[in-house]
N, C-alpha and C positions, 0 to 999 in steps of 0.2 A: 662431650665430643669424643669420648672413648670409643663409642660404636663406629663413628666415622673414621677415626684413625685406624682401627682394626680392619675396617673394610678396605682402606687404601693400602694397608700393609700387604694385602694379598696381591696387589697389582704392581708391586715393586718392579717386576721384570716383564710385565705384560700390559702395561697401561696403553701403549700405542696400539697393540693388537686389539684390545677391547674397543678403543675409540674407532679404529679403522673398520671394525665390524659394524659399528652403529651408523657409520656414514658411508658405507659401501655404495648405497644407492646414488650418491652424489657423483661418483666417478673420481673423487679426489681422496687424497690421503691426509692423515692428521698433520704430517710434516708441512703441507702447504699452508694450513691454517695457522700453525705455529709461526712459520716465517712471516705470514701476513701480519699477525699481531705484533711480533717482535719489531718489524719495520715501523708500524704505526706507533708503538711505544717509544721508540727512539725519536721519531719525528715530533711526537707530542712533548717529550721531555725537552728537546732542543728548543721548541717554540715557546713553551709555557714556563720552563724552569731555568734553563741556562745551558751553556756548552756541556754536552753529555760527558766529555772526558774529565770534567771537573766534578761530577756528581757522585754522591754516595746514595745508592738506592737499595730498597728492601723489597724482596719478593715474598709476600705473605701467602702461604699455601703453595709453596714452591714445588711440592711433589719431589720428583727425581731430578729437578733442575733442568728440565727440558729446554727452557728458553735461554739458559745462561751461556751456552756456546755461541749463540747468535748475538748476545749483548757484550760478551767479553771483547775487550779491545776498543769498544766504542764508549764504555762507561768507566768512570774512575774506580768505583768499588761496588761490587755486587754482594749482597748478603741474602740468605734465604732462611725462612722458618716454615715448619710444617708440623702438624700434629702426629703424622705417621713417622715413627722412629725408623721403620724399615725403609721408607722412601728417603729420609734424610741420610741414612747410611749409603744408599745407592747414589744419591746426589753427590756425596763427598768423593765417591769413587769416580764418578763421571766428570766432576769439575773440581780438581784439587786446589785451584786458585781461589775458590769461593768459600766464604765462611757460612756454615750452616748450624742451626740449632733446632732441636725439637721443642715444641711448646704445647701447652695444654689446650690450645684452641680458644682461650679467653684472654690471657694476659701475654702480650708480646714481650719476650725476655730482653728488652733493650730500654735504656733510659729515655726520658722525654727528649724530643728534639734531636735525636741521634742522626737522622737521615735527611737528605735534601728532598727525597721523594720516596713514597712506597706505593706498591701496586699489588693488586690481586686479580688474577686472570681466571675467570670462570670458577671462582671459589665461593663467593657469598651465597650462591644457591645451595651449597652443601652445608652451610652454617644453619643450625636450628633457628627458626624464625624468632623465637624469644630472645636470641642472642644477637640479632642484627644490630640493635642500638649499641651494644658493647663492642661488637666488631668494628663498627664505624668509628667509635670513640677511640679505640686502640690504634687504628690506622692514623687518625689525626694526631694522637699523642706523640707518636714516635718520629714525626717529621718536624723539622725546625719551623719557626715562624717565617712565613713567606714560602715555605715548601709546599709540595703538592701531593695529593692522593689521587690515584687513578684506579678505576674499576672497569674491567672488561666483563661483560656478562652476556648470556644468551638472551635473544629477543623472544619473549614468550608469545608474541603475536605472529611470529613467522612459522607457518605450518611445517616447513622442512626442518626447522630447528626442533619443533615439538616432536617430530618423527625421530630425529636423531637421539634426542634425550630419552624417548620412550624405548629405544633399542639398546641403550647403553646400560650394562649391568650395574655399574656403580652410581648411576643417576636415579636409581629406583626411588630414593627418598628425597630427591631434589625438589626444591620449591623455587620455581623461576620467578624473578622479580623484574618488574618493568623499569624502564629508565626513570620514570617519574618517582618510583619508590626508591631507587638507588640515590637519586638526587636528594630526596627528602631526608633520608637518613644522614647524609653528609651535612646537609644544612642544619639539622637538629643538633649536631655536635659542634656547631659553630664554624663550619667551613663556608667559604665563599665560592659559589659555583662559577667556574670559568666556561665550561663547554660540555655539551653532550651531543654525540653524533652516532648514527647508525652506520654499521660497516658491513661489508660483504653482501651488499645488494647484488654485486657481480663478483665472481672470484677474481681477486686482484692482490698483487703485492706492490708493484710499481708500474711505471709506464702509463700508456693510454688507459688501460683498464682501471688502474688506480685513480686516475683523474676522473673517470666516469663515476666510479664508486664514491669518491669524495663529493662530487656534485650532487649525488643522491642522498647525502648524509642526513638531511633533515626529514627524510621519508621513513616512517616506522616499519619498513619492509625488510631491512637488512637482517641477515642471520644472527648477528650479534650487535652490540653497541658498546661505547665507552663513555664514561663521564670522568671529568677531571675537575678537581676543586682545590682551592688554595687555603692553607691555614692562616 
């Protein structure tokens, strides 16, 4: 994972610019998609795990902590880990109330069952394919029995997603995985699948557009998807 961490070190202060360049054709900014997934993450946690203000959650591959200002105040405790020491340093500056640790990309530096839930947002496609089983196993290990693991990933069957990934400089080595593959890796480490849904069939955060998007969640046409499984 050393190569990946060094690549993301370079984007400590320019991550948003790089993503915005890759999705410029959509007419939307990365902040929109961040807010959309943060809203869904909170909704999923509330529905599948418990009252969010009582939860301790871990963001694996947290980068510069982009999601954490949107989660703070709604979640009991947020923790983040990332292989990029530069990104972790920036995250600490951006979010002084959050605990961050750098890690080697293989072993999450927390004890078994530490968290109520952990999540990885568009991270697994950066993990080398041979390490996917280990990655899934580590996500499971650090959540308590009855806790949940959530993965958000790009939908490899969506042509606009493929275009965005091909335009993004730090996605050059990305290997997109299908929802079926993501589910299978969580099942193989002993997790029970709760749900998998496609999202961003239409740009939406809440309101009517979100209800439409949710209604289309079974269709494999969304720009991204999520899966949630219970330990």
